[in-house]
SENUDO-194265 format. One line per field, with one value per residue (C-alpha): residue number from 1; chain; x, y, z. Coordinates in steps of 0.05 Angstrom, whole numbers, plus 5000, padded with zeros to 4 digits. Example, Ala and Ser with C-alpha at 12.3 -4.5 7.8 and 13.67 -1.06 7.14 Angstrom:
<drendrens>
voke = (1  2)
kese = (A  A)
c1 = (5246  5273)
c2 = (4910  4979)
c3 = (5156  5143)
</drendrens>
This chain:
<drendrens>
voke = (1  2  3  4  5  6  7  8  9  10  11  12  13  14  15  16  17  18  19  20  21  22  23  24  25  26  27  28  29  30  31  32  33  34  35  36  37  38  39  40  41  42  43  44  45  46  47  48  49  50  51  52  53  54  55  56  57  58  59  60  61  62  63  64  65  66  67  68  69  70  71  72  73  74  75  76  77  78  79  80  81  82  83  84  85  86  87  88  89  90  91  92  93  94  95  96  97  98  99  100  101  102  103  104  105  106  107  108  109  110  111  112  113  114  115  116  117  118  119  120  121  122  123  124  125  126  127  128  129  130  131  132  133  134  135  136  137  138  139  140  141  142  143  144  145  146  147  148  149  150  151  152  153  154  155  156  157  158  159  160  161  162  163  164  165  166  167  168  169  170  171  172  173  174  175  176  177  178  179  180  181  182  183  184  185  186  187  188  189  190  191  192  193  194  195  196  197  198  199  200  201  202  203  204  205  206  207  208  209  210  211  212  213  214  215  216  217  218  219  220  221  222  223  224  225  226  227  228  229  230  231  232  233  234  235  236  237  238  239  240  241  242  243  244  245  246  247  248  249  250  251  252  253  254  255  256  257  258  259  260  261  262  263  264  265  266  267  268  269  270  271  272  273  274  275  276  277  278  279  280  281  282  283  284  285  286  287  288  289  290  291  292  293  294  295  296  297  298  299  300  301  302  303  304  305  306  307  308  309  310  311  312  313  314  315  316  317  318  319  320  321  322  323  324  325  326  327  328  329  330  331  332  333  334  335  336  337  338  339  340  341  342  343  344  345  346  347  348  349  350  351  352  353  354  355  356  357  358  359  360  361  362  363  364  365  366  367  368  369  370  371  372  373  374  375  376  377  378  379  380  381  382  383  384  385  386  387)
kese = (A  A  A  A  A  A  A  A  A  A  A  A  A  A  A  A  A  A  A  A  A  A  A  A  A  A  A  A  A  A  A  A  A  A  A  A  A  A  A  A  A  A  A  A  A  A  A  A  A  A  A  A  A  A  A  A  A  A  A  A  A  A  A  A  A  A  A  A  A  A  A  A  A  A  A  A  A  A  A  A  A  A  A  A  A  A  A  A  A  A  A  A  A  A  A  A  A  A  A  A  A  A  A  A  A  A  A  A  A  A  A  A  A  A  A  A  A  A  A  A  A  A  A  A  A  A  A  A  A  A  A  A  A  A  A  A  A  A  A  A  A  A  A  A  A  A  A  A  A  A  A  A  A  A  A  A  A  A  A  A  A  A  A  A  A  A  A  A  A  A  A  A  A  A  A  A  A  A  A  A  A  A  A  A  A  A  A  A  A  A  A  A  A  A  A  A  A  A  A  A  A  A  A  A  A  A  A  A  A  A  A  A  A  A  A  A  A  A  A  A  A  A  A  A  A  A  A  A  A  A  A  A  A  A  A  A  A  A  A  A  A  A  A  A  A  A  A  A  A  A  A  A  A  A  A  A  A  A  A  A  A  A  A  A  A  A  A  A  A  A  A  A  A  A  A  A  A  A  A  A  A  A  A  A  A  A  A  A  A  A  A  A  A  A  A  A  A  A  A  A  A  A  A  A  A  A  A  A  A  A  A  A  A  A  A  A  A  A  A  A  A  A  A  A  A  A  A  A  A  A  A  A  A  A  A  A  A  A  A  A  A  A  A  A  A  A  A  A  A  A  A  A  A  A  A  A  A  A  A  A  A  A  A  A  A  A  A  A  A  A  A  A  A  A  A  A  A  A  A  A  A  A  A  A  A  A  A)
c1 = (8603  8649  8699  8666  8600  8607  8624  8560  8519  8557  8535  8461  8469  8544  8557  8619  8575  8559  8494  8422  8384  8311  8288  8209  8182  8199  8162  8157  8088  8089  8044  8008  7992  8047  8096  8165  8197  8254  8293  8361  8388  8469  8495  8561  8559  8615  8642  8624  8545  8548  8532  8470  8454  8429  8488  8466  8453  8422  8440  8381  8411  8384  8359  8420  8461  8478  8500  8578  8564  8629  8680  8713  8649  8669  8657  8685  8736  8708  8693  8640  8584  8572  8643  8637  8592  8600  8674  8714  8715  8659  8589  8565  8621  8642  8686  8627  8568  8550  8528  8492  8465  8427  8419  8343  8300  8299  8366  8418  8479  8460  8389  8324  8318  8298  8370  8374  8362  8280  8299  8228  8260  8330  8331  8331  8270  8275  8197  8165  8192  8129  8123  8157  8138  8184  8145  8166  8248  8234  8203  8259  8308  8268  8275  8360  8342  8310  8361  8418  8383  8380  8309  8318  8358  8391  8385  8364  8387  8388  8379  8324  8302  8335  8298  8232  8255  8280  8205  8177  8216  8194  8117  8119  8158  8169  8187  8246  8269  8301  8331  8312  8347  8313  8356  8334  8270  8191  8126  8101  8142  8111  8080  8135  8178  8140  8144  8225  8226  8161  8218  8276  8235  8200  8269  8305  8239  8240  8319  8311  8368  8314  8268  8218  8263  8302  8364  8397  8374  8382  8457  8446  8429  8386  8450  8430  8364  8401  8446  8399  8363  8419  8434  8351  8356  8430  8407  8350  8404  8445  8419  8434  8486  8529  8514  8538  8596  8630  8615  8574  8590  8649  8672  8699  8773  8753  8776  8707  8637  8640  8578  8556  8522  8586  8592  8623  8599  8635  8571  8557  8617  8595  8527  8550  8607  8551  8509  8553  8590  8529  8503  8561  8549  8469  8414  8361  8307  8325  8316  8251  8231  8267  8236  8169  8170  8192  8130  8087  8106  8051  8062  7995  7954  7974  7942  7869  7909  7928  8003  8000  7974  8029  8062  8019  8051  8120  8179  8229  8275  8280  8329  8309  8352  8328  8384  8368  8382  8345  8287  8285  8269  8252  8248  8178  8175  8213  8175  8108  8147  8165  8089  8065  8106  8097  8019  8044  8079  8141  8208  8251  8293  8294  8353  8353  8433  8446  8483  8489  8504  8431  8405  8466  8493  8475  8527  8578  8620  8575  8607  8535  8497  8563  8557  8488  8477  8541  8503  8433  8475  8512  8455  8416  8479  8465  8398  8401  8467  8514  8591)
c2 = (2343  2353  2296  2304  2296  2241  2205  2226  2204  2130  2123  2114  2048  2033  2065  2064  2013  1956  1942  1890  1888  1861  1821  1838  1778  1821  1888  1946  1979  2045  2088  2124  2055  2044  1987  1988  1930  1909  1950  1970  1991  2018  2029  2022  1972  1994  1946  1877  1848  1807  1731  1751  1804  1853  1916  1937  2017  2048  2113  2150  2205  2278  2303  2327  2268  2193  2125  2143  2165  2151  2149  2189  2207  2181  2241  2293  2251  2296  2263  2214  2270  2243  2233  2271  2214  2153  2119  2085  2110  2164  2165  2109  2071  2031  1980  1964  1973  1944  2011  2014  2073  2072  2120  2135  2105  2168  2187  2182  2146  2078  2066  2070  2135  2182  2186  2105  2067  2033  1953  1961  2024  2019  2099  2134  2137  2213  2233  2176  2137  2149  2196  2168  2183  2179  2112  2084  2110  2067  2000  1995  2001  1951  1904  1916  1891  1836  1814  1819  1777  1825  1825  1880  1936  1960  2038  2082  2151  2213  2292  2334  2279  2226  2246  2236  2170  2147  2168  2125  2068  2071  2076  2026  1976  1989  1918  1917  1991  1985  2054  2117  2180  2231  2299  2370  2340  2341  2300  2343  2397  2470  2511  2556  2496  2475  2542  2541  2471  2491  2556  2514  2452  2519  2547  2469  2461  2534  2519  2510  2448  2410  2391  2357  2320  2290  2328  2272  2242  2319  2320  2384  2390  2445  2475  2539  2510  2467  2511  2569  2519  2489  2565  2573  2513  2527  2595  2549  2510  2559  2619  2696  2697  2651  2685  2756  2720  2690  2734  2802  2849  2842  2843  2786  2801  2872  2941  2971  2954  2943  2960  2916  2843  2805  2772  2836  2806  2747  2714  2716  2681  2626  2614  2606  2555  2521  2511  2500  2454  2423  2405  2370  2312  2308  2291  2354  2305  2267  2334  2351  2276  2280  2348  2321  2272  2317  2365  2295  2272  2273  2224  2248  2255  2169  2159  2195  2257  2248  2239  2190  2148  2132  2114  2069  2012  2025  1993  2036  2080  2152  2211  2270  2333  2406  2454  2533  2564  2510  2551  2499  2456  2498  2466  2466  2407  2368  2380  2362  2299  2294  2311  2246  2201  2216  2212  2147  2125  2113  2118  2180  2242  2308  2349  2423  2437  2515  2529  2589  2539  2528  2477  2442  2444  2357  2356  2392  2379  2408  2368  2379  2333  2281  2277  2263  2213  2173  2165  2143  2093  2068  2064  2033  1981  1963  1944  1909  1866  1886  1886)
c3 = (2212  2278  2299  2361  2327  2291  2355  2388  2325  2334  2403  2397  2358  2381  2446  2482  2551  2563  2520  2527  2472  2485  2418  2388  2441  2498  2487  2520  2528  2537  2579  2513  2492  2444  2442  2430  2408  2396  2457  2470  2537  2540  2616  2659  2720  2776  2826  2841  2855  2918  2927  2956  2893  2953  2942  2874  2867  2810  2796  2744  2708  2692  2635  2606  2630  2613  2642  2637  2717  2741  2682  2632  2585  2515  2479  2522  2556  2619  2681  2700  2720  2790  2809  2874  2898  2857  2866  2905  2985  2951  2990  2935  2952  2881  2933  2979  2919  2856  2818  2757  2713  2641  2595  2594  2538  2498  2505  2456  2485  2464  2498  2443  2423  2371  2346  2352  2284  2276  2251  2210  2160  2176  2189  2248  2299  2300  2312  2294  2362  2404  2462  2533  2605  2663  2688  2618  2635  2697  2670  2621  2670  2712  2649  2652  2732  2713  2664  2707  2759  2819  2848  2902  2892  2950  2942  2876  2877  2829  2825  2773  2725  2752  2824  2789  2764  2833  2862  2802  2821  2901  2880  2820  2836  2921  2946  2901  2930  3000  3008  2957  2948  2912  2910  2886  2856  2852  2845  2771  2737  2760  2696  2698  2685  2634  2609  2609  2564  2511  2496  2483  2445  2403  2402  2366  2321  2289  2271  2200  2203  2243  2180  2222  2258  2198  2203  2204  2140  2109  2128  2178  2249  2290  2325  2341  2363  2406  2427  2447  2487  2532  2533  2566  2611  2643  2672  2708  2733  2769  2827  2817  2873  2836  2774  2805  2847  2789  2728  2753  2695  2682  2601  2563  2544  2528  2565  2545  2503  2433  2421  2380  2388  2411  2468  2507  2576  2606  2633  2556  2535  2581  2564  2487  2502  2544  2479  2432  2471  2492  2414  2411  2447  2458  2408  2388  2380  2446  2484  2461  2483  2553  2567  2546  2591  2651  2634  2635  2708  2757  2808  2841  2775  2767  2843  2846  2859  2925  2926  2996  2953  2910  2976  3018  3045  3036  3071  3027  3071  3039  3049  3006  2999  2968  2958  2995  2923  2872  2842  2787  2841  2897  2975  2976  2930  2970  3036  2995  2976  3059  3080  3032  3062  3121  3113  3078  3146  3099  3137  3116  3128  3095  3089  3059  3041  3054  2982  2931  2877  2851  2823  2800  2871  2868  2819  2854  2917  2977  3041  3075  3018  3012  3084  3101  3032  3062  3135  3101  3069  3119  3164  3102  3090  3157  3162  3102  3124  3074  3101)
</drendrens>
């Protein structure tokens, strides 16, 4: 096991972040009916909570993200995954707002997940951990917010799987969310997205090193399977124009094809690098759990099949953003959210941002996205009375 791999394993129970531990007397009841206790939530906090406790912003991370939204990552050393959006003077200004980001339930960076030790057995939960849903993740975050003495969040923001959590927050706890900013997301996974997730899960489970999920005890890791899963998923985060512009059919460090199965093309080398670097910081079982949670998410189904009912009576202000080249969560998905919010008489603004960067655009420096977020939050802060 490499040095980074050992650090990653340690993060499951000894994360380099703030931690709240809820005892067995404060269980989390899951959608499946299972009860999870005790519960650990790892999170990061930036800025200061004001005296009125009215300036708290909750950031919800995407599938392969974590709580390290605006600080150097403890495993990779790379900048926080949303430092374009969060930080001093940024749209989500840590000089003005108290910003929280928690590792999701089922994750692998300190919040209770399959890599965590089961106190009942002293072994990692592995696949003995009950399946979790997006709503379970949000309930766990609500426990964190309660413990910090915050009654109402000024804003909940996030993209992709994080955007799903934003929508669930606004639906489950409308009185606790003043503003919501879901980006590049949907109220349910499409059949195509479920299909891509299943390919990834099957790649992990077909790896001989998976050992039915008990790979830590077997001293192995399903790195090849998880790497392939990451490669397949990463293609969906990009767009064909972006791939063509960056890679085209350029060869990798060679003047001619090798007539072998080596990585002749730059795009092959790039995807292999994405796969190999990912396995150093992410737990394979967490990948199974979190993709499954996304597959199960269907906000309308939780409200009799009528999406507008999920937001009836809400006072939350919404800013929905999509990107023109995002084919994983296309603009049609965001328009469905906006139509439901309009039907529920909610306050909503919507921006479709011109970008050829694909789904990952919400993580990148997109000036229109940043300007839209800044304007929305400034308006909401004035309405909230935040200086």
